[in-house]
C-alpha positions as CSV (number, residue, x, y, z in Angstrom):
1,M,2.3,8.9,-56.6
2,A,0.0,6.4,-55.0
3,A,-3.6,6.2,-56.1
4,P,-6.1,8.1,-53.8
5,G,-8.6,6.1,-51.9
6,I,-9.6,4.6,-48.6
7,L,-7.9,1.5,-47.3
8,L,-9.4,-0.8,-44.6
9,V,-6.8,-2.5,-42.5
10,D,-7.1,-5.2,-39.8
11,K,-4.6,-4.1,-37.2
12,P,-2.9,-6.9,-35.2
13,G,-2.2,-6.7,-31.5
14,G,1.1,-5.5,-30.1
15,V,1.6,-2.7,-32.6
16,T,0.5,0.9,-32.6
17,S,-1.8,2.5,-35.1
18,H,1.1,4.7,-36.2
19,D,3.1,1.5,-36.9
20,V,0.3,0.4,-39.3
21,V,0.4,3.9,-41.0
22,A,4.2,3.6,-41.4
23,R,3.8,0.2,-43.0
24,A,1.2,1.6,-45.4
25,R,3.5,4.5,-46.3
26,R,6.3,2.1,-47.2
27,A,4.0,-0.3,-49.0
28,L,2.2,2.3,-51.1
29,G,5.2,4.6,-51.6
30,T,3.7,7.8,-50.2
31,R,3.9,9.9,-47.0
32,K,0.3,11.2,-47.4
33,I,-1.6,8.7,-45.4
34,G,-3.8,9.4,-42.4
35,H,-6.3,7.4,-40.3
36,A,-9.8,7.8,-38.9
37,G,-9.2,7.0,-35.2
38,T,-6.4,5.1,-33.4
39,L,-6.5,1.7,-31.6
40,D,-4.5,1.0,-28.5
41,P,-1.5,-1.3,-29.0
42,M,-3.3,-4.1,-27.2
43,A,-6.4,-3.8,-29.5
44,T,-7.0,-5.4,-32.9
45,G,-9.3,-4.6,-35.7
46,L,-10.4,-2.0,-38.1
47,L,-8.3,1.0,-39.0
48,V,-9.6,3.2,-41.8
49,L,-6.7,4.8,-43.7
50,G,-7.0,7.7,-46.2
51,V,-4.4,7.7,-49.0
52,E,-3.3,10.9,-50.9
53,G,-6.2,13.3,-51.5
54,A,-8.7,10.9,-50.0
55,T,-7.3,11.9,-46.5
56,R,-9.8,14.8,-46.8
57,L,-12.7,12.3,-46.3
58,L,-11.4,11.1,-43.0
59,T,-13.0,14.0,-41.1
60,F,-16.4,12.6,-42.2
61,I,-15.5,9.1,-41.0
62,V,-13.8,9.6,-37.7
63,G,-17.1,10.6,-36.0
64,L,-19.1,7.6,-37.1
65,D,-20.6,5.0,-34.7
66,K,-18.4,2.0,-34.0
67,T,-18.8,-1.7,-32.9
68,Y,-16.4,-3.5,-30.6
69,E,-15.9,-7.0,-29.3
70,A,-14.2,-7.0,-25.9
71,T,-13.4,-9.1,-22.9
72,I,-13.9,-7.5,-19.4
73,R,-12.3,-9.1,-16.4
74,L,-14.2,-8.5,-13.2
75,G,-12.4,-8.9,-9.9
76,A,-9.4,-6.7,-10.6
77,S,-8.7,-3.1,-11.5
78,T,-5.6,-1.6,-13.2
79,D,-4.1,1.8,-13.4
80,T,-4.7,1.9,-17.2
81,D,-8.1,0.2,-17.1
82,D,-6.7,-2.6,-19.3
83,A,-4.4,-5.6,-19.2
84,D,-1.3,-3.5,-20.0
85,G,-1.4,-1.7,-16.7
86,Q,-0.5,-2.6,-13.1
87,T,-3.0,-4.2,-10.8
88,V,-4.4,-1.7,-8.3
89,T,-7.1,-3.8,-6.6
90,Q,-8.1,-7.4,-6.6
91,T,-11.2,-9.0,-5.1
92,D,-12.6,-12.5,-5.3
93,A,-15.5,-12.4,-7.8
94,S,-16.3,-16.1,-7.9
95,S,-19.6,-15.6,-6.1
96,L,-20.8,-12.7,-8.3
97,A,-24.4,-13.4,-9.4
98,W,-25.4,-13.0,-13.1
99,A,-28.4,-10.9,-12.0
100,A,-26.0,-8.4,-10.4
101,I,-24.0,-8.2,-13.6
102,R,-27.1,-7.6,-15.7
103,S,-28.3,-4.9,-13.3
104,A,-24.9,-3.1,-13.5
105,V,-24.7,-3.2,-17.3
106,A,-28.1,-1.6,-17.8
107,P,-27.1,1.9,-16.5
108,L,-24.1,1.8,-18.8
109,T,-26.4,1.6,-21.8
110,G,-28.0,4.6,-23.6
111,R,-26.9,8.2,-23.3
112,I,-24.4,8.2,-20.4
113,S,-21.7,10.5,-18.9
114,Q,-18.3,8.8,-19.0
115,V,-14.9,9.9,-17.7
116,P,-12.2,8.8,-20.2
117,S,-9.4,6.6,-19.0
118,T,-6.4,8.5,-17.5
119,Y,-4.2,6.7,-19.9
120,S,-6.0,8.1,-23.0
121,A,-4.8,10.2,-25.9
122,I,-6.8,13.2,-24.8
123,K,-4.7,16.3,-24.6
124,V,-4.4,18.2,-21.3
125,D,-2.7,21.6,-21.7
126,G,-1.2,20.5,-25.0
127,R,0.1,17.1,-23.7
128,R,-1.4,13.6,-24.0
129,A,-3.0,12.4,-20.8
130,Y,-1.1,9.1,-21.0
131,D,2.2,11.0,-21.1
132,L,1.3,12.9,-18.0
133,A,0.1,9.8,-16.2
134,R,3.3,7.9,-17.0
135,A,5.3,10.9,-15.7
136,G,3.6,10.5,-12.4
137,Q,1.4,13.6,-12.7
138,E,-2.1,13.8,-11.4
139,V,-4.5,13.7,-14.4
140,E,-8.2,14.7,-14.1
141,L,-10.3,14.4,-17.2
142,A,-13.8,15.9,-17.6
143,A,-16.7,13.6,-18.1
144,R,-18.2,13.6,-21.6
145,E,-21.6,12.5,-22.9
146,V,-21.5,9.4,-25.1
147,T,-24.1,7.0,-26.4
148,V,-23.8,3.2,-25.9
149,S,-26.6,1.8,-28.1
150,R,-25.7,-1.8,-27.4
151,F,-23.9,-3.5,-24.5
152,D,-24.5,-7.2,-24.6
153,V,-22.8,-9.9,-22.6
154,V,-22.5,-12.8,-25.0
155,A,-20.4,-15.2,-22.9
156,E,-19.2,-15.6,-19.3
157,R,-16.3,-17.6,-17.8
158,R,-15.2,-18.0,-14.2
159,T,-11.6,-18.9,-13.3
160,G,-9.2,-18.1,-10.5
161,G,-11.6,-15.9,-8.6
162,F,-12.3,-13.7,-11.7
163,V,-15.3,-13.4,-14.0
164,D,-14.5,-12.8,-17.6
165,L,-17.3,-11.4,-19.8
166,D,-17.2,-11.4,-23.6
167,V,-19.2,-8.4,-24.7
168,V,-20.3,-6.6,-27.9
169,V,-20.6,-2.8,-27.7
170,E,-22.1,-0.5,-30.3
171,C,-21.4,3.1,-29.4
172,S,-20.8,6.7,-30.5
173,S,-17.4,8.0,-31.4
174,G,-15.4,9.0,-28.4
175,T,-16.7,6.2,-26.2
176,Y,-13.9,4.4,-24.2
177,I,-14.5,0.7,-23.8
178,R,-11.8,0.6,-21.1
179,S,-13.9,3.1,-19.2
180,L,-17.0,0.8,-19.5
181,A,-15.0,-2.0,-18.1
182,R,-13.7,0.2,-15.2
183,D,-17.2,1.5,-14.5
184,L,-18.8,-1.9,-14.6
185,G,-16.3,-3.2,-12.1
186,A,-16.8,-0.2,-9.9
187,A,-20.6,-0.5,-9.9
188,L,-20.2,-4.1,-8.7
189,G,-17.7,-3.1,-6.1
190,I,-15.0,-5.6,-7.3
191,G,-13.1,-3.7,-9.9
192,G,-12.9,-4.4,-13.6
193,H,-10.6,-3.9,-16.6
194,L,-10.3,-4.8,-20.3
195,T,-8.3,-7.8,-21.3
196,A,-9.1,-7.9,-25.0
197,L,-10.5,-5.4,-27.5
198,R,-11.4,-5.7,-31.2
199,R,-13.0,-3.0,-33.3
200,T,-15.1,-4.6,-36.0
201,R,-17.0,-1.7,-37.5
202,I,-16.7,2.0,-38.2
203,G,-19.9,3.3,-39.8
204,P,-20.5,1.2,-43.0
205,F,-17.0,-0.2,-42.9
206,S,-16.2,-3.6,-41.5
207,T,-13.2,-5.9,-40.7
208,V,-14.9,-8.4,-43.2
209,D,-13.6,-6.2,-46.0
210,A,-10.2,-5.3,-44.4
211,V,-6.8,-6.4,-45.4
212,E,-4.2,-7.8,-43.0
213,A,-1.5,-5.3,-42.1
214,D,1.3,-7.4,-43.7
215,A,-0.7,-7.5,-47.0
216,I,-1.3,-3.7,-47.4
217,A,0.3,-3.6,-50.8
218,D,-2.3,-6.0,-52.1
219,G,-5.2,-4.2,-50.5
220,L,-8.1,-2.8,-52.4
221,L,-8.4,1.0,-52.3
222,L,-12.0,2.1,-52.1
223,S,-12.7,5.0,-54.4
224,P,-13.3,8.5,-52.8
225,A,-16.7,8.7,-54.7
226,A,-17.9,5.3,-53.3
227,V,-16.7,6.1,-49.8
228,A,-18.2,9.6,-49.7
229,A,-21.5,8.3,-51.0
230,S,-21.7,5.5,-48.5
231,V,-21.0,7.8,-45.6
232,L,-22.9,10.9,-46.6
233,G,-25.3,9.8,-49.3
234,R,-25.1,11.2,-52.8
235,L,-26.3,14.0,-55.0
236,D,-26.1,13.2,-58.7
237,V,-25.2,16.3,-60.6
238,T,-25.0,17.1,-64.3
239,G,-21.7,17.9,-66.1
240,D,-22.7,21.6,-66.1
241,E,-23.5,21.5,-62.3
242,A,-20.3,19.8,-61.5
243,R,-18.4,22.5,-63.4
244,D,-20.3,25.2,-61.5
245,L,-19.5,23.6,-58.1
246,R,-15.8,23.3,-58.9
247,H,-15.8,27.0,-59.8
248,G,-17.4,27.9,-56.5
249,K,-20.9,28.6,-57.9
250,R,-24.1,27.7,-56.2
251,L,-26.7,25.4,-57.6
252,A,-29.8,27.5,-57.4
253,G,-32.8,25.9,-55.8
254,A,-31.1,22.5,-55.5
255,A,-31.3,22.2,-51.7
256,S,-34.5,20.1,-52.0
257,R,-32.5,17.5,-53.8
258,L,-30.3,16.8,-50.8
259,A,-31.1,13.6,-48.9
260,Q,-28.9,14.9,-46.1
261,D,-26.6,17.8,-45.4
262,P,-23.8,17.6,-46.1
263,T,-23.7,15.1,-48.9
264,A,-21.4,13.9,-51.7
265,A,-21.9,15.4,-55.2
266,I,-21.1,12.9,-57.9
267,D,-20.9,13.8,-61.6
268,P,-22.2,11.6,-64.5
269,D,-18.8,9.9,-64.8
270,G,-18.9,8.7,-61.2
271,V,-16.4,11.3,-60.0
272,L,-16.6,12.9,-56.6
273,V,-16.9,16.6,-57.2
274,G,-16.9,17.5,-53.6
275,I,-18.9,17.6,-50.4
276,V,-21.9,20.0,-50.6
277,G,-24.4,21.5,-48.3
278,A,-27.5,23.6,-48.3
279,R,-27.2,27.4,-48.3
280,G,-30.8,28.4,-48.0
281,A,-32.6,27.0,-51.1
282,D,-29.3,26.6,-52.9
283,V,-26.5,24.0,-52.8
284,K,-22.8,25.1,-52.4
285,S,-19.6,23.1,-52.2
286,V,-18.2,23.0,-48.6
287,M,-15.2,20.9,-49.6
288,N,-14.0,20.5,-53.2
289,M,-11.9,17.5,-54.1
290,P,-8.8,17.8,-56.3
291,E,-9.5,16.1,-59.6
292,E,-6.8,13.5,-59.1
293,A,-8.3,12.5,-55.8
294,S,-11.9,12.3,-56.9
295,R,-12.5,8.9,-58.6
């Protein structure tokens, strides 16, 4: 059986997230591998994989804020809102002023209402939106509230009637960068789509520490205890308290010791006992970890 842990992988372009998971299963000799959020085939960058019992921690990782580096092409829109789709409109953007770009970016920053791309993995009546769209069906997705804490244009290039913007986006989970490209182009009246996308960060995890997809077997597995503590903070418990938590007992009056709720309970040997939360003044385990998946 493979050791439990969290593996950071730098996904290459042209393959699906599932392809990377399949590679990891072969390389590590286990079927029990999951991920904390997919990337489109065109995109590159950080995939967070959970191995064996550490897959339980993915639920606490998938909702973390993320950072992306992307290229937005202004002057053309596509049916998928990225370069993999068919061009729908094309307009000469060569005279587009920088001040207009800056003004159009500002309303797409902060707490915004965003309609996901039609070609997204969101389920509609049990089917993926992109499957319905590819089948020629009309797809209408509801707007959702997301937070874009940073939307910076770091470079601009003009060629062939297009304006290409290199951007850095920091955002909440569930934000579609393709939709930002689409909405920026729409606000400027010239269309826009994504031509490159790279995810560089998920919460405290970065591509700096990720292994290439063809070197997964040599990758360093982060321990469940270290990962849980970095994401949720830690509550150090005694051996007796760890035993009580594993047996479903509460720690009386221990809620004041929690830095946040939920948090990771770590025993004196550095083992992750489980994820705990406050129950009134007490602390109770909300997710126990199997002993073999805790270190």
